[in-house]
PDB file with one MODEL, atoms N, CA, C and O in Angstrom:
MODEL        1
ATOM      1  N   MET A   1      45.299  -4.149  -3.472  1.00  0.00           N
ATOM      2  CA  MET A   1      44.199  -4.480  -4.347  1.00  0.00           C
ATOM      3  C   MET A   1      42.987  -4.825  -3.489  1.00  0.00           C
ATOM      4  O   MET A   1      43.069  -5.701  -2.629  1.00  0.00           O
ATOM      5  N   GLY A   2      41.883  -4.159  -3.709  1.00  0.00           N
ATOM      6  CA  GLY A   2      40.679  -4.395  -2.935  1.00  0.00           C
ATOM      7  C   GLY A   2      39.818  -5.487  -3.540  1.00  0.00           C
ATOM      8  O   GLY A   2      40.024  -5.918  -4.675  1.00  0.00           O
ATOM      9  N   TYR A   3      38.864  -5.913  -2.763  1.00  0.00           N
ATOM     10  CA  TYR A   3      37.932  -6.936  -3.225  1.00  0.00           C
ATOM     11  C   TYR A   3      36.662  -6.286  -3.747  1.00  0.00           C
ATOM     12  O   TYR A   3      36.190  -5.298  -3.184  1.00  0.00           O
ATOM     13  N   ASP A   4      36.125  -6.820  -4.788  1.00  0.00           N
ATOM     14  CA  ASP A   4      34.824  -6.423  -5.296  1.00  0.00           C
ATOM     15  C   ASP A   4      33.779  -7.036  -4.363  1.00  0.00           C
ATOM     16  O   ASP A   4      33.853  -8.227  -4.060  1.00  0.00           O
ATOM     17  N   LYS A   5      32.812  -6.246  -3.905  1.00  0.00           N
ATOM     18  CA  LYS A   5      31.812  -6.741  -2.949  1.00  0.00           C
ATOM     19  C   LYS A   5      31.027  -7.926  -3.498  1.00  0.00           C
ATOM     20  O   LYS A   5      30.745  -8.871  -2.760  1.00  0.00           O
ATOM     21  N   ALA A   6      30.672  -7.891  -4.768  1.00  0.00           N
ATOM     22  CA  ALA A   6      29.919  -9.003  -5.364  1.00  0.00           C
ATOM     23  C   ALA A   6      30.758 -10.278  -5.382  1.00  0.00           C
ATOM     24  O   ALA A   6      30.241 -11.366  -5.131  1.00  0.00           O
ATOM     25  N   GLN A   7      32.050 -10.146  -5.677  1.00  0.00           N
ATOM     26  CA  GLN A   7      32.929 -11.320  -5.680  1.00  0.00           C
ATOM     27  C   GLN A   7      33.076 -11.880  -4.274  1.00  0.00           C
ATOM     28  O   GLN A   7      33.051 -13.096  -4.083  1.00  0.00           O
ATOM     29  N   LEU A   8      33.229 -11.001  -3.287  1.00  0.00           N
ATOM     30  CA  LEU A   8      33.360 -11.447  -1.906  1.00  0.00           C
ATOM     31  C   LEU A   8      32.086 -12.160  -1.447  1.00  0.00           C
ATOM     32  O   LEU A   8      32.155 -13.183  -0.766  1.00  0.00           O
ATOM     33  N   GLU A   9      30.938 -11.626  -1.815  1.00  0.00           N
ATOM     34  CA  GLU A   9      29.663 -12.268  -1.470  1.00  0.00           C
ATOM     35  C   GLU A   9      29.552 -13.643  -2.130  1.00  0.00           C
ATOM     36  O   GLU A   9      29.081 -14.595  -1.508  1.00  0.00           O
ATOM     37  N   GLN A  10      29.979 -13.745  -3.371  1.00  0.00           N
ATOM     38  CA  GLN A  10      29.953 -15.033  -4.082  1.00  0.00           C
ATOM     39  C   GLN A  10      30.841 -16.047  -3.360  1.00  0.00           C
ATOM     40  O   GLN A  10      30.463 -17.211  -3.225  1.00  0.00           O
ATOM     41  N   MET A  11      32.007 -15.619  -2.899  1.00  0.00           N
ATOM     42  CA  MET A  11      32.901 -16.532  -2.173  1.00  0.00           C
ATOM     43  C   MET A  11      32.296 -16.951  -0.836  1.00  0.00           C
ATOM     44  O   MET A  11      32.435 -18.102  -0.422  1.00  0.00           O
ATOM     45  N   ASN A  12      31.631 -16.022  -0.168  1.00  0.00           N
ATOM     46  CA  ASN A  12      31.072 -16.308   1.154  1.00  0.00           C
ATOM     47  C   ASN A  12      29.827 -17.174   1.113  1.00  0.00           C
ATOM     48  O   ASN A  12      29.662 -18.047   1.966  1.00  0.00           O
ATOM     49  N   SER A  13      28.951 -16.957   0.149  1.00  0.00           N
ATOM     50  CA  SER A  13      27.670 -17.653   0.204  1.00  0.00           C
ATOM     51  C   SER A  13      27.198 -18.225  -1.127  1.00  0.00           C
ATOM     52  O   SER A  13      26.114 -18.804  -1.198  1.00  0.00           O
ATOM     53  N   GLY A  14      27.981 -18.075  -2.162  1.00  0.00           N
ATOM     54  CA  GLY A  14      27.563 -18.562  -3.469  1.00  0.00           C
ATOM     55  C   GLY A  14      27.612 -20.073  -3.581  1.00  0.00           C
ATOM     56  O   GLY A  14      28.361 -20.745  -2.873  1.00  0.00           O
ATOM     57  N   LYS A  15      26.805 -20.587  -4.478  1.00  0.00           N
ATOM     58  CA  LYS A  15      26.835 -22.010  -4.785  1.00  0.00           C
ATOM     59  C   LYS A  15      27.741 -22.188  -5.989  1.00  0.00           C
ATOM     60  O   LYS A  15      27.628 -21.453  -6.969  1.00  0.00           O
ATOM     61  N   GLY A  16      28.617 -23.137  -5.922  1.00  0.00           N
ATOM     62  CA  GLY A  16      29.535 -23.378  -7.016  1.00  0.00           C
ATOM     63  C   GLY A  16      30.819 -23.990  -6.507  1.00  0.00           C
ATOM     64  O   GLY A  16      30.858 -24.587  -5.431  1.00  0.00           O
ATOM     65  N   PHE A  17      31.849 -23.838  -7.276  1.00  0.00           N
ATOM     66  CA  PHE A  17      33.133 -24.426  -6.921  1.00  0.00           C
ATOM     67  C   PHE A  17      34.248 -23.460  -7.284  1.00  0.00           C
ATOM     68  O   PHE A  17      34.081 -22.576  -8.125  1.00  0.00           O
ATOM     69  N   ILE A  18      35.386 -23.647  -6.634  1.00  0.00           N
ATOM     70  CA  ILE A  18      36.574 -22.860  -6.938  1.00  0.00           C
ATOM     71  C   ILE A  18      37.389 -23.663  -7.934  1.00  0.00           C
ATOM     72  O   ILE A  18      37.722 -24.821  -7.682  1.00  0.00           O
ATOM     73  N   ALA A  19      37.705 -23.065  -9.044  1.00  0.00           N
ATOM     74  CA  ALA A  19      38.466 -23.756 -10.083  1.00  0.00           C
ATOM     75  C   ALA A  19      39.947 -23.464  -9.896  1.00  0.00           C
ATOM     76  O   ALA A  19      40.401 -22.345 -10.135  1.00  0.00           O
ATOM     77  N   ALA A  20      40.687 -24.458  -9.472  1.00  0.00           N
ATOM     78  CA  ALA A  20      42.135 -24.338  -9.321  1.00  0.00           C
ATOM     79  C   ALA A  20      42.762 -25.217 -10.394  1.00  0.00           C
ATOM     80  O   ALA A  20      42.839 -26.436 -10.239  1.00  0.00           O
ATOM     81  N   LEU A  21      43.201 -24.606 -11.465  1.00  0.00           N
ATOM     82  CA  LEU A  21      43.681 -25.369 -12.615  1.00  0.00           C
ATOM     83  C   LEU A  21      45.195 -25.348 -12.744  1.00  0.00           C
ATOM     84  O   LEU A  21      45.727 -25.595 -13.826  1.00  0.00           O
ATOM     85  N   ASP A  22      45.884 -25.062 -11.672  1.00  0.00           N
ATOM     86  CA  ASP A  22      47.333 -25.066 -11.741  1.00  0.00           C
ATOM     87  C   ASP A  22      47.879 -26.193 -10.866  1.00  0.00           C
ATOM     88  O   ASP A  22      47.198 -26.684  -9.966  1.00  0.00           O
ATOM     89  N   GLN A  23      49.084 -26.582 -11.138  1.00  0.00           N
ATOM     90  CA  GLN A  23      49.785 -27.558 -10.321  1.00  0.00           C
ATOM     91  C   GLN A  23      51.258 -27.447 -10.667  1.00  0.00           C
ATOM     92  O   GLN A  23      51.628 -26.885 -11.699  1.00  0.00           O
ATOM     93  N   SER A  24      52.085 -27.983  -9.802  1.00  0.00           N
ATOM     94  CA  SER A  24      53.516 -27.952 -10.090  1.00  0.00           C
ATOM     95  C   SER A  24      53.825 -28.976 -11.173  1.00  0.00           C
ATOM     96  O   SER A  24      53.050 -29.903 -11.405  1.00  0.00           O
ATOM     97  N   GLY A  25      54.951 -28.801 -11.825  1.00  0.00           N
ATOM     98  CA  GLY A  25      55.347 -29.734 -12.880  1.00  0.00           C
ATOM     99  C   GLY A  25      55.414 -31.170 -12.402  1.00  0.00           C
ATOM    100  O   GLY A  25      55.151 -32.097 -13.168  1.00  0.00           O
ATOM    101  N   GLY A  26      55.765 -31.358 -11.132  1.00  0.00           N
ATOM    102  CA  GLY A  26      55.873 -32.705 -10.596  1.00  0.00           C
ATOM    103  C   GLY A  26      54.539 -33.411 -10.450  1.00  0.00           C
ATOM    104  O   GLY A  26      54.484 -34.640 -10.459  1.00  0.00           O
ATOM    105  N   SER A  27      53.459 -32.647 -10.314  1.00  0.00           N
ATOM    106  CA  SER A  27      52.143 -33.263 -10.145  1.00  0.00           C
ATOM    107  C   SER A  27      51.360 -33.359 -11.452  1.00  0.00           C
ATOM    108  O   SER A  27      50.255 -33.900 -11.471  1.00  0.00           O
ATOM    109  N   THR A  28      51.919 -32.843 -12.539  1.00  0.00           N
ATOM    110  CA  THR A  28      51.213 -32.849 -13.821  1.00  0.00           C
ATOM    111  C   THR A  28      50.857 -34.252 -14.290  1.00  0.00           C
ATOM    112  O   THR A  28      49.720 -34.465 -14.712  1.00  0.00           O
ATOM    113  N   PRO A  29      51.773 -35.225 -14.238  1.00  0.00           N
ATOM    114  CA  PRO A  29      51.395 -36.576 -14.683  1.00  0.00           C
ATOM    115  C   PRO A  29      50.208 -37.143 -13.899  1.00  0.00           C
ATOM    116  O   PRO A  29      49.342 -37.798 -14.480  1.00  0.00           O
ATOM    117  N   LYS A  30      50.162 -36.900 -12.590  1.00  0.00           N
ATOM    118  CA  LYS A  30      49.044 -37.403 -11.790  1.00  0.00           C
ATOM    119  C   LYS A  30      47.749 -36.690 -12.172  1.00  0.00           C
ATOM    120  O   LYS A  30      46.705 -37.329 -12.303  1.00  0.00           O
ATOM    121  N   ALA A  31      47.810 -35.364 -12.353  1.00  0.00           N
ATOM    122  CA  ALA A  31      46.610 -34.612 -12.750  1.00  0.00           C
ATOM    123  C   ALA A  31      46.080 -35.130 -14.078  1.00  0.00           C
ATOM    124  O   ALA A  31      44.873 -35.317 -14.234  1.00  0.00           O
ATOM    125  N   LEU A  32      46.965 -35.362 -15.029  1.00  0.00           N
ATOM    126  CA  LEU A  32      46.549 -35.886 -16.329  1.00  0.00           C
ATOM    127  C   LEU A  32      45.968 -37.285 -16.195  1.00  0.00           C
ATOM    128  O   LEU A  32      44.967 -37.612 -16.833  1.00  0.00           O
ATOM    129  N   SER A  33      46.596 -38.111 -15.364  1.00  0.00           N
ATOM    130  CA  SER A  33      46.120 -39.478 -15.171  1.00  0.00           C
ATOM    131  C   SER A  33      44.710 -39.488 -14.582  1.00  0.00           C
ATOM    132  O   SER A  33      43.869 -40.287 -14.994  1.00  0.00           O
ATOM    133  N   LEU A  34      44.450 -38.599 -13.618  1.00  0.00           N
ATOM    134  CA  LEU A  34      43.108 -38.507 -13.035  1.00  0.00           C
ATOM    135  C   LEU A  34      42.090 -38.047 -14.068  1.00  0.00           C
ATOM    136  O   LEU A  34      40.898 -38.328 -13.940  1.00  0.00           O
ATOM    137  N   TYR A  35      42.556 -37.348 -15.082  1.00  0.00           N
ATOM    138  CA  TYR A  35      41.702 -36.873 -16.172  1.00  0.00           C
ATOM    139  C   TYR A  35      41.547 -37.932 -17.262  1.00  0.00           C
ATOM    140  O   TYR A  35      40.711 -37.793 -18.155  1.00  0.00           O
ATOM    141  N   GLY A  36      42.363 -38.999 -17.186  1.00  0.00           N
ATOM    142  CA  GLY A  36      42.275 -40.083 -18.162  1.00  0.00           C
ATOM    143  C   GLY A  36      43.374 -40.097 -19.198  1.00  0.00           C
ATOM    144  O   GLY A  36      43.324 -40.880 -20.147  1.00  0.00           O
ATOM    145  N   VAL A  37      44.376 -39.233 -19.028  1.00  0.00           N
ATOM    146  CA  VAL A  37      45.511 -39.183 -19.954  1.00  0.00           C
ATOM    147  C   VAL A  37      46.704 -39.823 -19.250  1.00  0.00           C
ATOM    148  O   VAL A  37      47.220 -39.282 -18.271  1.00  0.00           O
ATOM    149  N   GLU A  38      47.131 -40.965 -19.749  1.00  0.00           N
ATOM    150  CA  GLU A  38      48.216 -41.720 -19.130  1.00  0.00           C
ATOM    151  C   GLU A  38      49.572 -41.303 -19.696  1.00  0.00           C
ATOM    152  O   GLU A  38      49.642 -40.780 -20.808  1.00  0.00           O
ATOM    153  N   PRO A  39      50.648 -41.529 -18.942  1.00  0.00           N
ATOM    154  CA  PRO A  39      51.989 -41.180 -19.433  1.00  0.00           C
ATOM    155  C   PRO A  39      52.323 -41.792 -20.795  1.00  0.00           C
ATOM    156  O   PRO A  39      53.105 -41.220 -21.554  1.00  0.00           O
ATOM    157  N   SER A  40      51.745 -42.932 -21.104  1.00  0.00           N
ATOM    158  CA  SER A  40      51.997 -43.556 -22.413  1.00  0.00           C
ATOM    159  C   SER A  40      51.311 -42.794 -23.552  1.00  0.00           C
ATOM    160  O   SER A  40      51.576 -43.062 -24.724  1.00  0.00           O
ATOM    161  N   ASP A  41      50.428 -41.842 -23.211  1.00  0.00           N
ATOM    162  CA  ASP A  41      49.714 -41.060 -24.221  1.00  0.00           C
ATOM    163  C   ASP A  41      50.508 -39.852 -24.710  1.00  0.00           C
ATOM    164  O   ASP A  41      50.114 -39.207 -25.682  1.00  0.00           O
ATOM    165  N   TYR A  42      51.617 -39.540 -24.052  1.00  0.00           N
ATOM    166  CA  TYR A  42      52.457 -38.416 -24.471  1.00  0.00           C
ATOM    167  C   TYR A  42      53.921 -38.804 -24.340  1.00  0.00           C
ATOM    168  O   TYR A  42      54.265 -39.731 -23.605  1.00  0.00           O
ATOM    169  N   ASN A  43      54.780 -38.090 -25.056  1.00  0.00           N
ATOM    170  CA  ASN A  43      56.202 -38.403 -25.085  1.00  0.00           C
ATOM    171  C   ASN A  43      56.994 -37.163 -24.683  1.00  0.00           C
ATOM    172  O   ASN A  43      57.183 -36.255 -25.492  1.00  0.00           O
ATOM    173  N   GLY A  44      57.453 -37.123 -23.447  1.00  0.00           N
ATOM    174  CA  GLY A  44      58.284 -36.024 -22.978  1.00  0.00           C
ATOM    175  C   GLY A  44      57.481 -34.856 -22.422  1.00  0.00           C
ATOM    176  O   GLY A  44      56.255 -34.805 -22.513  1.00  0.00           O
ATOM    177  N   ASP A  45      58.231 -33.916 -21.837  1.00  0.00           N
ATOM    178  CA  ASP A  45      57.601 -32.778 -21.168  1.00  0.00           C
ATOM    179  C   ASP A  45      56.775 -31.904 -22.102  1.00  0.00           C
ATOM    180  O   ASP A  45      55.687 -31.465 -21.728  1.00  0.00           O
ATOM    181  N   GLU A  46      57.266 -31.644 -23.303  1.00  0.00           N
ATOM    182  CA  GLU A  46      56.548 -30.760 -24.219  1.00  0.00           C
ATOM    183  C   GLU A  46      55.151 -31.306 -24.524  1.00  0.00           C
ATOM    184  O   GLU A  46      54.170 -30.564 -24.485  1.00  0.00           O
ATOM    185  N   GLU A  47      55.064 -32.591 -24.824  1.00  0.00           N
ATOM    186  CA  GLU A  47      53.755 -33.200 -25.101  1.00  0.00           C
ATOM    187  C   GLU A  47      52.897 -33.263 -23.841  1.00  0.00           C
ATOM    188  O   GLU A  47      51.677 -33.110 -23.906  1.00  0.00           O
ATOM    189  N   MET A  48      53.543 -33.489 -22.690  1.00  0.00           N
ATOM    190  CA  MET A  48      52.806 -33.535 -21.429  1.00  0.00           C
ATOM    191  C   MET A  48      52.169 -32.172 -21.150  1.00  0.00           C
ATOM    192  O   MET A  48      50.996 -32.101 -20.783  1.00  0.00           O
ATOM    193  N   PHE A  49      52.935 -31.091 -21.322  1.00  0.00           N
ATOM    194  CA  PHE A  49      52.389 -29.764 -21.049  1.00  0.00           C
ATOM    195  C   PHE A  49      51.344 -29.358 -22.082  1.00  0.00           C
ATOM    196  O   PHE A  49      50.433 -28.595 -21.764  1.00  0.00           O
ATOM    197  N   LYS A  50      51.458 -29.849 -23.299  1.00  0.00           N
ATOM    198  CA  LYS A  50      50.407 -29.606 -24.293  1.00  0.00           C
ATOM    199  C   LYS A  50      49.132 -30.336 -23.871  1.00  0.00           C
ATOM    200  O   LYS A  50      48.031 -29.803 -24.009  1.00  0.00           O
ATOM    201  N   ALA A  51      49.287 -31.558 -23.358  1.00  0.00           N
ATOM    202  CA  ALA A  51      48.121 -32.325 -22.907  1.00  0.00           C
ATOM    203  C   ALA A  51      47.419 -31.622 -21.747  1.00  0.00           C
ATOM    204  O   ALA A  51      46.190 -31.590 -21.703  1.00  0.00           O
ATOM    205  N   VAL A  52      48.180 -31.060 -20.811  1.00  0.00           N
ATOM    206  CA  VAL A  52      47.556 -30.367 -19.681  1.00  0.00           C
ATOM    207  C   VAL A  52      46.917 -29.060 -20.156  1.00  0.00           C
ATOM    208  O   VAL A  52      45.875 -28.658 -19.637  1.00  0.00           O
ATOM    209  N   HIS A  53      47.525 -28.403 -21.127  1.00  0.00           N
ATOM    210  CA  HIS A  53      46.908 -27.207 -21.707  1.00  0.00           C
ATOM    211  C   HIS A  53      45.577 -27.566 -22.371  1.00  0.00           C
ATOM    212  O   HIS A  53      44.578 -26.870 -22.187  1.00  0.00           O
ATOM    213  N   ASP A  54      45.570 -28.644 -23.133  1.00  0.00           N
ATOM    214  CA  ASP A  54      44.338 -29.090 -23.796  1.00  0.00           C
ATOM    215  C   ASP A  54      43.257 -29.440 -22.774  1.00  0.00           C
ATOM    216  O   ASP A  54      42.080 -29.146 -22.982  1.00  0.00           O
ATOM    217  N   MET A  55      43.664 -30.069 -21.667  1.00  0.00           N
ATOM    218  CA  MET A  55      42.724 -30.417 -20.607  1.00  0.00           C
ATOM    219  C   MET A  55      42.110 -29.149 -20.023  1.00  0.00           C
ATOM    220  O   MET A  55      40.891 -29.056 -19.877  1.00  0.00           O
ATOM    221  N   ARG A  56      42.948 -28.180 -19.692  1.00  0.00           N
ATOM    222  CA  ARG A  56      42.451 -26.924 -19.120  1.00  0.00           C
ATOM    223  C   ARG A  56      41.525 -26.204 -20.093  1.00  0.00           C
ATOM    224  O   ARG A  56      40.479 -25.691 -19.697  1.00  0.00           O
ATOM    225  N   ALA A  57      41.912 -26.167 -21.366  1.00  0.00           N
ATOM    226  CA  ALA A  57      41.085 -25.491 -22.373  1.00  0.00           C
ATOM    227  C   ALA A  57      39.709 -26.140 -22.458  1.00  0.00           C
ATOM    228  O   ALA A  57      38.696 -25.447 -22.547  1.00  0.00           O
ATOM    229  N   ARG A  58      39.672 -27.465 -22.432  1.00  0.00           N
ATOM    230  CA  ARG A  58      38.385 -28.161 -22.507  1.00  0.00           C
ATOM    231  C   ARG A  58      37.517 -27.825 -21.298  1.00  0.00           C
ATOM    232  O   ARG A  58      36.306 -27.645 -21.427  1.00  0.00           O
ATOM    233  N   ILE A  59      38.136 -27.741 -20.133  1.00  0.00           N
ATOM    234  CA  ILE A  59      37.391 -27.420 -18.917  1.00  0.00           C
ATOM    235  C   ILE A  59      36.827 -26.002 -18.990  1.00  0.00           C
ATOM    236  O   ILE A  59      35.633 -25.799 -18.767  1.00  0.00           O
ATOM    237  N   ILE A  60      37.673 -25.024 -19.300  1.00  0.00           N
ATOM    238  CA  ILE A  60      37.200 -23.637 -19.240  1.00  0.00           C
ATOM    239  C   ILE A  60      36.268 -23.274 -20.387  1.00  0.00           C
ATOM    240  O   ILE A  60      35.537 -22.288 -20.302  1.00  0.00           O
ATOM    241  N   LEU A  61      36.287 -24.060 -21.457  1.00  0.00           N
ATOM    242  CA  LEU A  61      35.380 -23.798 -22.572  1.00  0.00           C
ATOM    243  C   LEU A  61      34.045 -24.531 -22.444  1.00  0.00           C
ATOM    244  O   LEU A  61      33.146 -24.342 -23.263  1.00  0.00           O
ATOM    245  N   ALA A  62      33.922 -25.373 -21.405  1.00  0.00           N
ATOM    246  CA  ALA A  62      32.677 -26.113 -21.187  1.00  0.00           C
ATOM    247  C   ALA A  62      31.538 -25.147 -20.871  1.00  0.00           C
ATOM    248  O   ALA A  62      31.744 -24.132 -20.206  1.00  0.00           O
ATOM    249  N   GLU A  63      30.343 -25.467 -21.348  1.00  0.00           N
ATOM    250  CA  GLU A  63      29.172 -24.610 -21.138  1.00  0.00           C
ATOM    251  C   GLU A  63      28.880 -24.353 -19.659  1.00  0.00           C
ATOM    252  O   GLU A  63      28.389 -23.282 -19.304  1.00  0.00           O
ATOM    253  N   ASP A  64      29.177 -25.324 -18.798  1.00  0.00           N
ATOM    254  CA  ASP A  64      28.893 -25.172 -17.369  1.00  0.00           C
ATOM    255  C   ASP A  64      29.936 -24.341 -16.631  1.00  0.00           C
ATOM    256  O   ASP A  64      29.742 -24.015 -15.459  1.00  0.00           O
ATOM    257  N   PHE A  65      31.016 -23.999 -17.278  1.00  0.00           N
ATOM    258  CA  PHE A  65      32.083 -23.228 -16.641  1.00  0.00           C
ATOM    259  C   PHE A  65      31.745 -21.740 -16.775  1.00  0.00           C
ATOM    260  O   PHE A  65      32.318 -21.032 -17.604  1.00  0.00           O
ATOM    261  N   THR A  66      30.803 -21.279 -15.943  1.00  0.00           N
ATOM    262  CA  THR A  66      30.332 -19.896 -15.998  1.00  0.00           C
ATOM    263  C   THR A  66      30.430 -19.263 -14.617  1.00  0.00           C
ATOM    264  O   THR A  66      30.663 -19.950 -13.623  1.00  0.00           O
ATOM    265  N   SER A  67      30.253 -17.966 -14.567  1.00  0.00           N
ATOM    266  CA  SER A  67      30.308 -17.264 -13.286  1.00  0.00           C
ATOM    267  C   SER A  67      29.165 -17.667 -12.358  1.00  0.00           C
ATOM    268  O   SER A  67      29.212 -17.379 -11.162  1.00  0.00           O
ATOM    269  N   ASP A  68      28.146 -18.325 -12.889  1.00  0.00           N
ATOM    270  CA  ASP A  68      27.065 -18.821 -12.034  1.00  0.00           C
ATOM    271  C   ASP A  68      27.512 -19.993 -11.173  1.00  0.00           C
ATOM    272  O   ASP A  68      26.973 -20.212 -10.088  1.00  0.00           O
ATOM    273  N   LYS A  69      28.498 -20.749 -11.655  1.00  0.00           N
ATOM    274  CA  LYS A  69      28.921 -21.955 -10.944  1.00  0.00           C
ATOM    275  C   LYS A  69      30.361 -21.909 -10.461  1.00  0.00           C
ATOM    276  O   LYS A  69      30.725 -22.628  -9.531  1.00  0.00           O
ATOM    277  N   VAL A  70      31.178 -21.078 -11.078  1.00  0.00           N
ATOM    278  CA  VAL A  70      32.583 -20.991 -10.684  1.00  0.00           C
ATOM    279  C   VAL A  70      32.746 -19.816  -9.737  1.00  0.00           C
ATOM    280  O   VAL A  70      32.414 -18.682 -10.079  1.00  0.00           O
ATOM    281  N   ILE A  71      33.255 -20.090  -8.557  1.00  0.00           N
ATOM    282  CA  ILE A  71      33.458 -19.031  -7.563  1.00  0.00           C
ATOM    283  C   ILE A  71      34.850 -18.458  -7.756  1.00  0.00           C
ATOM    284  O   ILE A  71      35.249 -17.548  -7.029  1.00  0.00           O
TER     285      ILE A  71
ENDMDL
END
């Protein structure tokens, strides 16, 4: 798979940030806690993974989450 020249240029010199929205299951409680969702806010893995899904959805749907700022 080759790289798109515009994407490579954006990675090399663009202003913005790299959005890494994944983590292992073991780090999910910490990621949620840093976002303000405490373990007492959910009950069990199913609710925890729904909370992390909701967190990701809120991030990627934010107006500032565009190709102008996300590398």
